[in-house]
N, C-alpha and C positions, 0 to 999 in steps of 0.2 A: 634750361628754363627753370625759373625758381619754383620750388614746391611749397605747398602749404605746410605748416608745422604738423609733424606727426603726433597724433593723439591716440594712445592705445585705448581699445574698448574697455580695458579694466579701469580706466580713469573714471571716477564717479560722474564727472561732468561731460563725458563723451557724448551722450545723447542730448544734452542741453545746449551744447555749443551750436551757434549758427553755422550754416554751410559757407564755403568760400564765396566771396562776392562774385556775382555774374552780371552781365549787361542787361538782363531781362527786367521786366516790369514787376515781377512777383505775382503775375496772374496765376491763379490756381490751375493745376493740371486738370482737375475735374471740369472747369469751365472750358478749357481747350478741347477736351473730349466732347463736351456737350455741343459745342459749336458745330462739330462735324456731323451730328445726327439731327440737326434742325434744318427745316427748309426756310425759304425766304420770309415766311410769315411767323417764324418762331415756333412752329408746331413740330413736335417730335415725330420723326418718321416711324411708321409701324410696319414697313415692308421688310421685316427682318427674317431670320431663320426660325426653325422650329423651337429653338431654345430661348427665343425672346430677345436675341441680340438686335440692336438697331440695324437698319438696312445700310447698304453701301454709302459711304460718305462721298460727297461731290468733290471734296478737296482734302488734302492731308492735314493732320493736326498742325504739322510744321512742314512747309515745302522742303523736300530733301530729307525728311526723317527716314532713317534706315533701320530695318531689321537685319542685323548682321549675322544671324545664325539660324538657318532653316535647312531641313532635309526634304527631298522629294522622293517618293517611292511610287513609281508609275506601274502600269499594267505589267505583271510578271511575264505574260505571254510575249510582250514586246521587248521588255528590258529585264533579262533574266538575272537573278541573284548569282553571286559567285559560287562555283562548285565547292563542295566540302564544308560549307558553312551552315550552321543551324540558325543563324541570325537572319530571319526572314520577316521583316516588319509588315504590318498590314498596309494596304494601299493608301497613299496620301499624295494624290496627283497635284500637279502645278495649278490646275484650275481651282482646286479647293483652297490652296494657299492664297491665290489671287483674291478670292472672296474675303478671306480673313484679313489680308493686307488692307483692303478697302474699308472693312468694318472698323479696323483699328485706326484708320486715317493715316497709314504709313505710305511712303512714296517710293522707297527703294528697298532692295533686298540683296542679301548675299547667300547664295545657295552653296552648301557644304557637301562635298562628296562623302557619302556614307560608306563605311567598310563593308556593308552588305553587297556592294557592287565591286569591291576590290579595286583594281586599277582600270576597270572598264568605265569610261566616262560618258557613254551614250545617253544615259538617263539625265545626267547633269547637263549635258549640252542641250538636250531637248527642253529641259526646264528653263535654262537661261533664255532660250529663244522665246518660250511662251510667256515669261515674266518680264522681259526686257522693256516692253512698251507700257503705256498707260492709257486711260480713257481719253486723254487729250491728243493722242497720236504721237506724243514725244517718246523717243527711245533712250537707251542708256541707263535704264533703271535697275539693271541686274548685274551682279558680278558673281564669279564662281571661285570656290576653293577646291582645287583638284587634289588628287592623291596619287602621286607617281612613284614608281619603284626604281631601283638602281638601273634597270635595263631600259628605261624610257629613252626614246630617241630625241635628237634635237628637233626633228621635224614635228614630232607629236607635241613637244613643249610649245613650239611656235604656233601650232594649230590651236592648242588650248588657250594660249594667250590671246590669239586673234578672236576667239569666241567669247572672251570676257573674263577668263580666269586670271587671278592676280596673286595667287599663293598656292603652295602645296601643303597638304596636311600630313603631319606625323601623328597618327593615332597610336599612342604607346600604352594604352590600357588593355589588358587582357579581358575577354577573349577576342577583342576586335583589332589587335595589333596586326599590321601588315608588313612591317619592316623591323629590323633589329637596330638597336642603338649604334652598333658599329657601322651601320650604313648611312647614318644621318649626316655626318660631317661632310662627306663628299657630295651627297645629294643636295644638301643645303647650298653648297658652293656652286654646284652645276646649275640649279634652277635660277639662282641669282645672277650668275654670269651670263646665262643664255637668254633669259627673258625678264630679268629684274625682279623676280618673285621674292616675297617674304615666305616665312614658315609659320603655319598655324600648328600649334602643339597642344595635344591633350594628354595629360598624365596626372598622376596623383601629386597634387601640389606639396604634400608633406615631404617629398623627396627632391624638391627643386634645388636645395643646396648641394645635392650630390651631382647635379648636371649644370650648375651655375656657370662654371668656366667653359663648358662645352657650348652653351647657348651664347655666351659672350664672343666665342670664336666664329660663330656663323656670320656671314657677311651682311645679311639683311636684317629686317626687324623680325621679332618673334611675337606672335599673337597667341595668348593663352585663352583657352576655352573656359567658360563656366566659372567665372570669378576665381580662377586659379585651380578649380576642381580639387579642393581639399577634402579627401575622403576620410570620414571619421571625425572625432572631436579634435579641435585645433585650439591650442592655447596662444596667448598673445606673444609668447617668446618662442613659438615653434620655429625651428631652424628654416623650414621651407618657407614660412611666411616672411621671415626676415630676409631670406634670399630674394623673394618676390619683390619686396620693397627696394632692395639694392639694385635689382635688374631694371626696375622702372626708373630709379634715380639715375641709372647709367644711360637712359634713353634707348635701351635695347628692347624692352618688353612693353606691349600693349595688352590690355585685358578686356575680354568680353564679359559684360554683366549679363550673363545668360545662364540658363539651365540650373537654377538653384535646386530643383528637384533631383538633379544628378548626384549631389553630394550632401545635401542636408540630412540631418537625422530626424527632422520633422516630417511626418507623413500625412497625406490627405486622409481625413476621416470620411468614411463613406456613409455615415449616419445622416438621415434626412435633416436638412437645415443646419448642418455643421458648418462652422466658419472655415473658409479656405486657409491653408497653411501660410504662415508669414515667413517661414524659413529664417528664424531669428539668428541661427548660427552663421548662415551665409550672409545675412544682412549685416552682421557685425564686421565682416571682412569687407563687404561692399562699401559700407559707410566709411571705413578707414581709407579705402582706396580713393573714394570720391573726395575726401578731405586732403589726401596726400598728393594726388596727381590726376585731377579730372581731365586734363588734356591728353591722357593716355587710355581713355575708356570709351568703349562703344557698347551698345545694347543689342541683345538678340533674344528672340522668343524661344528658340530651340524647338519650334514646331516641327513635326507633330509629336514630339516627346516619345520616340520609339522605345527607349529603355525604361520608361516610367511605368508602363503597364496600367494598373488600376489607379496609380498615384499621379496620373497625368494631370497637370494643373490647367486651369482656364487661362487662355492667353490674354484676355482682357485684364484679368486680375494681375498677371505678371507685369503688364504695362502700367497698371495702377501702382504697383509696388515701386517701379522706377520713380514715379512722381513723389512717393513718400520718401524714398531714399535721398532724392536730390533736393526737394523742397523749394527750389529756385528755378525760375524759367530759363535764366541764362545758362545754368548748368545743364538743364535738359536739352537746350538747343545745341550746346557744345557737344554733348554725348551723342545725341540722335542725328545731328546734321553735320556739324563742322568736323568732328573727329572722324566720322565715318567717311566723309568725302576725302579727307587727307589720307586715311589709311587704305581705302579701297579704290581710290582713283576716280571717284565720281566728279562730275563737273561742279565747280563752285557756283553757288547761287547768290545773287544780289537781290535780297528781298527785304521788305520793311520788317521792323521788329515785331509787328503784330502777327506776322505769318499769314497774311491774307493772300488768297489766290493760289493756284496750282503751281508746282515747281516745274522747271524745265529739266529734262533728263540730264 
């Protein structure tokens, strides 16, 4: 598939160039969001939460719009964290995310196994069951990203796939790493050959060039978390960034536009009335990817931002940032709907360009 010309962020005209053309009408993201919080008489709803967010939307911003990266942390008495780990996030149950999904006007979700649970998928499977349906009774709205080890059985893989899991996750950042690099090649082949899974990978993107050939050798697609998760300052000629572009160009890698708070050097100010962070360093990479290969991008909130602590961003603000980065409704539809359906195996939707009406699962 043809790519849009690569324009480096160091080019003075980078931010002035228009986005790649999309099929949308150019309707603003703000108007799309506003439609989801108005009732039939045009009155803004006031039945929101204690922070003043609008109440639940009756329909998604775009039917089929997907949040491709969330974690769920349920009651520890029922779903215990793995032994020996100090990583014990605060509770963030599926019901809380379901409310956020409706407030943002989203339709579908991908729940990612957290390293807090190790290879125990009980919480993930429970979350998939709770989030799979919608207010209209339709199902098929949730997919899972598992995290399996070398000892996983064929039966467990098939059970996880039947429950809605579509990939395994290789978390290669310390202190959350569960497997070694030496185990990844065989495991990537096993999950692909047994259940057709892809690999979701989280690592410091600055070192992608060191594992580039390894990723190319894996049989399925590779999904990179958090805009490539480049930790620390990244220059335009960074070897890892160039490797990322090559991997996308080879149709091997997809990227989640998620979790800018994970890698950005910009932090949330806690001062009263402070502006939320714009994550300009991550934005430069995101805009570059949007211009280079929008057909290989999906969006995720990274709710509930367990590693961010006091710097946890507002999820509505993160959704707004996607609107600023893309600027074009056709691109947003591609990233939120079409790409997510293709990557995670959601049912394709035949809907009008206006996005009116609820989506089918």
